[in-house]
C-alpha positions as CSV (number, residue, x, y, z in Angstrom):
1,X,0.0,0.0,0.0
2,X,1.4,3.3,-1.0
3,X,1.3,6.6,0.8
4,X,-1.6,7.9,-1.3
5,X,-3.8,4.9,-0.5
6,X,-3.1,5.5,3.2
7,X,-4.2,9.1,3.0
8,X,-7.5,8.4,1.2
9,X,-9.3,6.8,4.2
10,X,-8.5,9.9,6.3
11,X,-9.9,12.2,3.6
12,X,-13.0,10.0,3.4
13,X,-13.5,10.2,7.1
14,X,-13.3,14.0,7.1
15,X,-15.8,14.1,4.2
16,X,-18.2,11.9,6.3
17,X,-17.9,14.2,9.3
18,X,-18.8,17.2,7.1
19,X,-21.6,15.3,5.5
20,X,-23.0,14.2,8.8
21,X,-22.8,17.8,10.1
22,X,-25.2,18.8,7.3
23,X,-27.8,16.3,8.3
24,X,-30.0,18.9,9.9
25,X,-30.3,20.9,6.7
26,X,-31.5,17.9,4.5
27,X,-34.8,16.1,4.4
28,X,-35.0,12.8,6.4
29,X,-35.2,10.6,3.4
30,X,-32.2,12.2,1.7
31,X,-30.3,12.0,4.9
32,X,-31.0,8.3,5.3
33,X,-29.9,7.6,1.7
34,X,-26.8,9.7,2.1
35,X,-25.6,8.2,5.4
36,X,-26.3,4.7,4.1
37,X,-24.8,5.0,0.6
38,X,-22.1,7.5,0.8
39,X,-19.9,5.6,3.3
40,X,-20.1,2.5,1.2
41,X,-19.3,4.3,-2.0
42,X,-16.4,6.1,-0.5
43,X,-15.1,2.9,1.0
44,X,-15.2,1.0,-2.3
45,X,-13.5,3.9,-4.1
46,X,-10.7,4.1,-1.5
47,X,-10.2,0.4,-1.0
48,X,-11.2,-1.2,-4.3
49,X,-14.2,-3.2,-5.6
50,X,-12.9,-6.3,-3.8
51,X,-13.6,-4.6,-0.5
52,X,-17.4,-4.3,-1.1
53,X,-18.3,-6.6,1.9
54,X,-16.6,-4.2,4.3
55,X,-18.3,-1.3,2.5
56,X,-21.7,-2.8,3.2
57,X,-20.6,-3.3,6.8
58,X,-19.8,0.4,7.0
59,X,-23.1,1.4,5.4
60,X,-25.1,-0.7,7.8
61,X,-23.2,0.6,10.8
62,X,-23.7,4.2,9.7
63,X,-27.4,3.7,9.1
64,X,-27.9,2.1,12.5
65,X,-25.9,4.7,14.4
66,X,-27.7,7.5,12.5
67,X,-30.7,6.7,14.6
68,X,-28.6,7.1,17.8
69,X,-27.4,10.6,16.9
70,X,-24.6,12.6,15.2
71,X,-21.9,11.9,17.8
72,X,-22.5,8.1,17.8
73,X,-22.5,8.0,14.0
74,X,-19.3,9.8,13.8
75,X,-17.5,7.5,16.3
76,X,-19.0,4.4,14.7
77,X,-17.8,5.5,11.2
78,X,-14.3,6.2,12.4
79,X,-14.1,2.7,14.1
80,X,-15.6,1.1,11.0
81,X,-12.8,2.6,8.9
82,X,-10.1,1.8,11.4
83,X,-11.0,-2.0,11.1
84,X,-10.3,-2.4,7.4
85,X,-7.4,0.0,7.6
86,X,-5.8,-2.3,10.3
87,X,-6.4,-5.2,8.0
88,X,-4.7,-3.4,5.1
89,X,-1.7,-2.6,7.3
90,X,-1.5,-6.3,8.3
91,X,-1.6,-7.4,4.7
92,X,1.1,-4.8,3.9
93,X,3.3,-6.1,6.8
94,X,2.8,-9.7,5.5
95,X,3.9,-8.7,2.1
96,X,6.9,-6.9,3.4
97,X,7.9,-10.0,5.4
98,X,7.5,-12.1,2.3
99,X,9.7,-9.8,0.2
100,X,12.4,-9.6,2.9
101,X,12.1,-13.3,3.7
102,X,11.4,-12.5,7.4
103,X,9.3,-14.5,9.9
104,X,8.6,-14.3,13.6
105,X,7.8,-16.6,16.5
106,X,6.5,-16.4,20.1
107,X,6.9,-18.9,22.9
108,X,4.8,-18.5,26.0
109,X,6.8,-20.1,28.9
110,X,3.6,-21.1,30.8
111,X,2.3,-22.9,27.7
112,X,5.2,-25.3,27.8
113,X,5.6,-26.9,24.4
114,X,3.5,-24.5,22.4
115,X,5.4,-22.1,20.0
116,X,3.5,-19.9,17.6
117,X,5.1,-19.3,14.2
118,X,4.0,-16.5,11.9
119,X,2.7,-17.5,8.5
120,X,5.8,-16.1,6.8
121,X,8.0,-18.2,9.1
122,X,6.1,-21.3,8.1
123,X,6.4,-20.5,4.4
124,X,10.2,-20.0,4.8
125,X,10.3,-23.6,5.8
126,X,7.9,-24.7,3.1
127,X,5.2,-25.5,5.6
128,X,1.5,-24.8,5.1
129,X,0.5,-21.9,7.5
130,X,-3.0,-23.4,7.8
131,X,-1.6,-26.5,9.6
132,X,-1.6,-26.5,13.4
133,X,1.5,-25.3,15.1
134,X,4.2,-28.1,15.3
135,X,4.9,-29.7,18.6
136,X,8.5,-29.9,20.0
137,X,9.0,-33.3,18.4
138,X,7.7,-32.1,15.1
139,X,9.9,-28.9,15.2
140,X,13.0,-31.1,15.6
141,X,12.8,-32.2,12.0
142,X,13.4,-28.6,10.9
143,X,16.7,-28.5,12.7
144,X,20.1,-30.0,11.9
145,X,21.8,-31.8,14.8
146,X,24.2,-28.9,15.3
147,X,21.4,-26.3,15.3
148,X,19.3,-28.4,17.8
149,X,22.3,-28.5,20.2
150,X,22.9,-24.8,19.8
151,X,19.3,-24.0,20.4
152,X,19.1,-26.1,23.6
153,X,22.2,-24.3,25.0
154,X,20.9,-20.9,23.9
155,X,17.4,-21.2,25.4
156,X,18.9,-22.6,28.6
157,X,21.2,-19.6,28.9
158,X,18.5,-17.1,27.9
159,X,16.1,-18.4,30.6
160,X,18.9,-18.0,33.1
161,X,20.2,-14.6,32.1
162,X,17.4,-13.0,30.0
163,X,20.0,-11.6,27.6
164,X,18.8,-10.9,24.0
165,X,20.6,-12.9,21.3
166,X,21.6,-12.9,17.7
167,X,22.9,-15.9,15.8
168,X,22.9,-17.9,12.6
169,X,21.4,-21.3,12.3
170,X,20.9,-24.0,9.7
171,X,17.4,-25.4,9.2
172,X,15.8,-28.0,6.9
173,X,12.7,-27.2,4.8
174,X,9.8,-29.6,4.2
175,X,11.4,-30.5,0.9
176,X,14.7,-31.4,2.6
177,X,16.6,-28.3,1.3
178,X,18.9,-26.8,3.8
179,X,18.5,-23.0,4.5
180,X,20.3,-20.6,6.7
181,X,18.5,-18.2,9.0
182,X,19.6,-15.2,11.0
183,X,17.7,-15.2,14.3
184,X,17.2,-12.4,16.8
185,X,15.3,-12.7,20.0
186,X,14.5,-11.2,23.4
187,X,12.6,-12.1,26.6
188,X,9.5,-10.5,28.2
189,X,9.0,-10.3,31.9
190,X,6.0,-9.9,34.1
191,X,5.6,-7.4,36.9
192,X,7.6,-9.6,39.3
193,X,10.5,-9.8,36.8
194,X,9.8,-13.4,35.9
195,X,10.4,-14.4,32.2
196,X,7.0,-15.2,30.8
197,X,7.6,-15.1,27.0
198,X,10.3,-15.4,24.4
199,X,9.8,-13.8,21.1
200,X,12.1,-13.5,18.0
201,X,12.4,-13.0,14.3
202,X,14.2,-15.0,11.6
203,X,15.4,-14.0,8.2
204,X,16.4,-16.3,5.4
205,X,20.1,-15.5,4.6
206,X,20.8,-18.6,2.4
207,X,21.7,-16.5,-0.6
208,X,24.2,-14.5,1.4
209,X,25.7,-17.6,3.0
210,X,26.1,-19.2,-0.5
211,X,27.9,-16.1,-1.7
212,X,30.2,-16.1,1.3
213,X,30.9,-19.7,0.7
214,X,31.8,-19.1,-2.9
215,X,34.1,-16.2,-2.0
216,X,35.7,-18.4,0.7
217,X,36.3,-21.2,-1.8
218,X,37.8,-18.8,-4.4
219,X,40.1,-17.4,-1.7
220,X,41.3,-20.9,-0.8
221,X,41.9,-21.7,-4.4
222,X,43.8,-18.5,-4.9
223,X,45.9,-19.1,-1.8
224,X,46.6,-22.7,-2.9
225,X,47.6,-21.5,-6.4
226,X,50.0,-18.9,-4.9
227,X,51.6,-21.5,-2.7
228,X,52.1,-23.8,-5.6
229,X,53.5,-21.0,-7.8
230,X,55.4,-19.4,-5.0
231,X,53.7,-16.0,-5.8
232,X,52.4,-13.8,-3.0
233,X,50.1,-10.8,-3.3
234,X,49.6,-7.6,-1.3
235,X,47.6,-4.4,-1.2
236,X,48.5,-1.1,0.4
237,X,45.9,1.5,1.3
238,X,47.7,4.8,1.8
239,X,44.6,6.6,3.0
240,X,44.1,4.1,5.8
241,X,47.9,3.5,6.3
242,X,47.1,-0.2,6.1
243,X,48.7,-3.1,4.2
244,X,47.3,-6.5,3.5
245,X,49.4,-9.6,2.7
246,X,48.4,-13.0,1.3
247,X,49.6,-16.1,3.1
248,X,52.3,-16.7,0.5
249,X,53.5,-13.1,0.7
250,X,53.6,-13.4,4.5
251,X,55.7,-16.5,4.1
252,X,58.1,-14.8,1.7
253,X,58.7,-11.8,4.0
254,X,58.7,-14.0,7.1
255,X,55.9,-12.3,9.0
256,X,53.9,-14.1,11.6
257,X,50.1,-14.2,11.4
258,X,49.8,-11.7,14.3
259,X,52.2,-9.3,12.6
260,X,50.5,-9.5,9.3
261,X,47.0,-9.1,10.9
262,X,48.2,-5.7,12.2
263,X,48.6,-4.3,8.7
264,X,51.4,-1.9,9.6
265,X,53.1,-0.8,6.3
266,X,56.3,-0.1,8.3
267,X,56.6,-3.9,8.8
268,X,57.4,-4.3,5.1
269,X,60.0,-1.5,5.0
270,X,61.6,-3.1,8.1
271,X,62.6,-6.2,6.1
272,X,63.9,-4.4,3.0
273,X,67.7,-4.4,2.8
274,X,69.0,-1.0,4.1
275,X,70.9,-0.5,0.8
276,X,67.7,-0.9,-1.2
277,X,65.3,0.8,1.1
278,X,65.5,4.4,-0.2
279,X,65.1,3.1,-3.8
280,X,62.0,1.1,-2.9
281,X,60.4,4.0,-1.0
282,X,61.0,6.3,-4.0
283,X,59.6,3.8,-6.5
284,X,56.5,3.4,-4.2
285,X,55.6,7.1,-4.3
286,X,56.6,7.4,-8.0
287,X,53.9,4.7,-8.7
288,X,51.2,7.2,-7.9
289,X,52.1,9.3,-10.9
290,X,51.2,6.5,-13.4
291,X,48.9,3.6,-13.6
292,X,51.4,1.6,-15.6
293,X,52.6,-1.5,-13.8
294,X,56.2,-1.4,-12.5
295,X,58.7,-4.2,-11.9
296,X,61.7,-4.2,-9.5
297,X,64.1,-6.6,-7.9
298,X,65.5,-6.0,-4.4
299,X,66.9,-7.7,-1.4
300,X,65.2,-8.4,1.9
301,X,66.3,-9.6,5.3
302,X,63.5,-12.1,6.1
303,X,62.0,-11.2,9.4
304,X,61.6,-14.8,10.6
305,X,65.3,-15.8,10.4
306,X,67.1,-12.7,9.0
307,X,68.1,-14.6,5.9
308,X,69.1,-12.5,2.8
309,X,66.7,-13.1,0.0
310,X,66.2,-11.7,-3.4
311,X,62.6,-10.9,-4.6
312,X,61.0,-9.6,-7.7
313,X,58.0,-7.5,-7.4
314,X,55.3,-6.1,-9.8
315,X,53.0,-3.3,-8.6
316,X,50.3,-1.0,-10.0
317,X,48.6,2.0,-8.4
318,X,44.8,2.5,-8.6
319,X,43.7,6.2,-8.5
320,X,40.2,7.8,-8.3
321,X,38.8,10.3,-10.8
322,X,40.7,13.1,-9.1
323,X,44.0,11.3,-9.2
324,X,44.0,10.5,-5.5
325,X,45.7,7.1,-4.7
326,X,43.2,4.6,-3.5
327,X,45.5,1.6,-3.2
328,X,48.6,-0.1,-4.6
329,X,48.3,-3.8,-5.7
330,X,51.4,-6.0,-6.0
331,X,52.7,-9.5,-6.5
332,X,56.0,-10.7,-5.2
333,X,58.1,-13.8,-5.8
334,X,61.3,-15.1,-4.2
335,X,64.0,-15.3,-6.8
336,X,66.9,-16.1,-4.5
337,X,67.5,-19.6,-6.0
338,X,67.0,-18.2,-9.5
339,X,69.6,-15.5,-8.9
340,X,72.1,-18.1,-7.5
341,X,71.5,-20.4,-10.5
342,X,72.1,-17.5,-13.0
343,X,75.3,-16.5,-11.2
344,X,76.5,-20.1,-11.3
345,X,75.7,-20.5,-15.0
346,X,77.7,-17.3,-15.7
347,X,80.6,-18.6,-13.7
348,X,80.6,-21.9,-15.6
349,X,80.4,-20.1,-18.9
350,X,83.4,-17.8,-18.4
351,X,85.7,-19.8,-16.1
352,X,87.3,-23.2,-15.9
353,X,85.3,-25.5,-13.6
354,X,88.5,-27.2,-12.2
355,X,90.9,-24.2,-11.7
356,X,88.4,-21.3,-11.6
357,X,90.5,-19.4,-14.1
358,X,89.0,-17.5,-17.0
359,X,88.5,-19.7,-20.1
360,X,88.8,-19.0,-23.8
361,X,85.2,-17.6,-23.9
362,X,86.0,-15.2,-21.2
363,X,89.3,-14.2,-22.9
364,X,87.5,-13.4,-26.1
365,X,84.8,-11.5,-24.3
366,X,87.4,-9.3,-22.5
367,X,89.3,-8.9,-25.8
368,X,86.2,-7.6,-27.5
369,X,85.6,-5.1,-24.7
370,X,89.2,-4.0,-24.9
371,X,89.0,-3.4,-28.6
372,X,85.7,-1.6,-28.4
373,X,86.8,0.7,-25.5
374,X,89.6,1.5,-23.1
375,X,90.6,-1.4,-21.0
376,X,90.4,0.8,-18.0
377,X,86.7,0.7,-18.4
378,X,86.7,-2.9,-17.4
379,X,86.0,-3.9,-13.8
380,X,89.1,-4.4,-11.7
381,X,88.7,-8.1,-11.5
382,X,88.3,-8.3,-15.3
383,X,91.5,-6.2,-15.8
384,X,93.4,-8.5,-13.5
385,X,92.2,-11.6,-15.2
386,X,93.1,-10.2,-18.6
387,X,96.5,-9.3,-17.4
388,X,97.1,-12.7,-16.2
389,X,95.9,-14.3,-19.4
390,X,98.1,-11.9,-21.5
391,X,101.2,-12.6,-19.3
392,X,100.7,-16.3,-19.6
393,X,100.4,-16.0,-23.4
394,X,103.6,-14.0,-23.7
């Protein structure tokens, strides 16, 4: 029912009062016809043709109270309109409960096993509201074993403390489908403070629980993939001064779960090698000037054991429409073994495996460098190796 349909009965009542006030200026027959017919017509116009039985009730009441007097007729008409208006409000409330998937229940302590469910609660469980209220044994089939145990503990605690509650519970519909409900409840006491009634509401949250489950499963899959690939991820929120690390990123940097949960960005800068720290800080702030992903390699001193590790990191900044940094997203991988393997391959390629001296390939490499530029430009170790090779040749 919209706002306009709520206002119409009030307008109709005002019109009836004005019409009744004119009763003394109209002939008796016209007054009888007006008082009997006008309320019914107005009621049907304001509530629809389907409400004609209530309209006849209003007309009959108005005609009967007309004989009593103007004051009695006015009161009777107001009460007559209040009854269908209350019915309309109840129907509106039921419709709102249906759309929101909400139900309610009441348990009178003195009635023992009797619990009253609202029609909407029954429908949420696929039960015909016209059926009698289920007994305790019948209600048990709507609960899983875990839910039944939780409810027993909850009601026992509530009867002892009287504290309101909120909790999630899993229930079973008539068709065997499992649904999740969010339940809220409170107690009602008598004048002596004794708990005499428990009442509560339930809301079907199955869709939300399924969405949460899907997100949880995807998160687990992502974490597992990161563990297999050795790739960690992180996100930095400069506006909140907060950083989030994935499990694999936490492992790479050597953070404990408690440290990572704190989200302190300084925790990251604390593990960056002192010789690389200024460079990484500068690159971090430079990333806000572009949305192009950047890549960098640097050293860390792993927090868990202080071990020197090499990591490769890719990051990209996300800005809002005004260019304000929202967050920086990144991925990190430990390349320590890769670095060591690359260095070993280079050593084997340019030196003798047995003596460690430079080989022919290395000699030609240094010779090419010497021809193309001053030999002084070579590293000191390279110049020394070249001198040794040249001396040996001579």
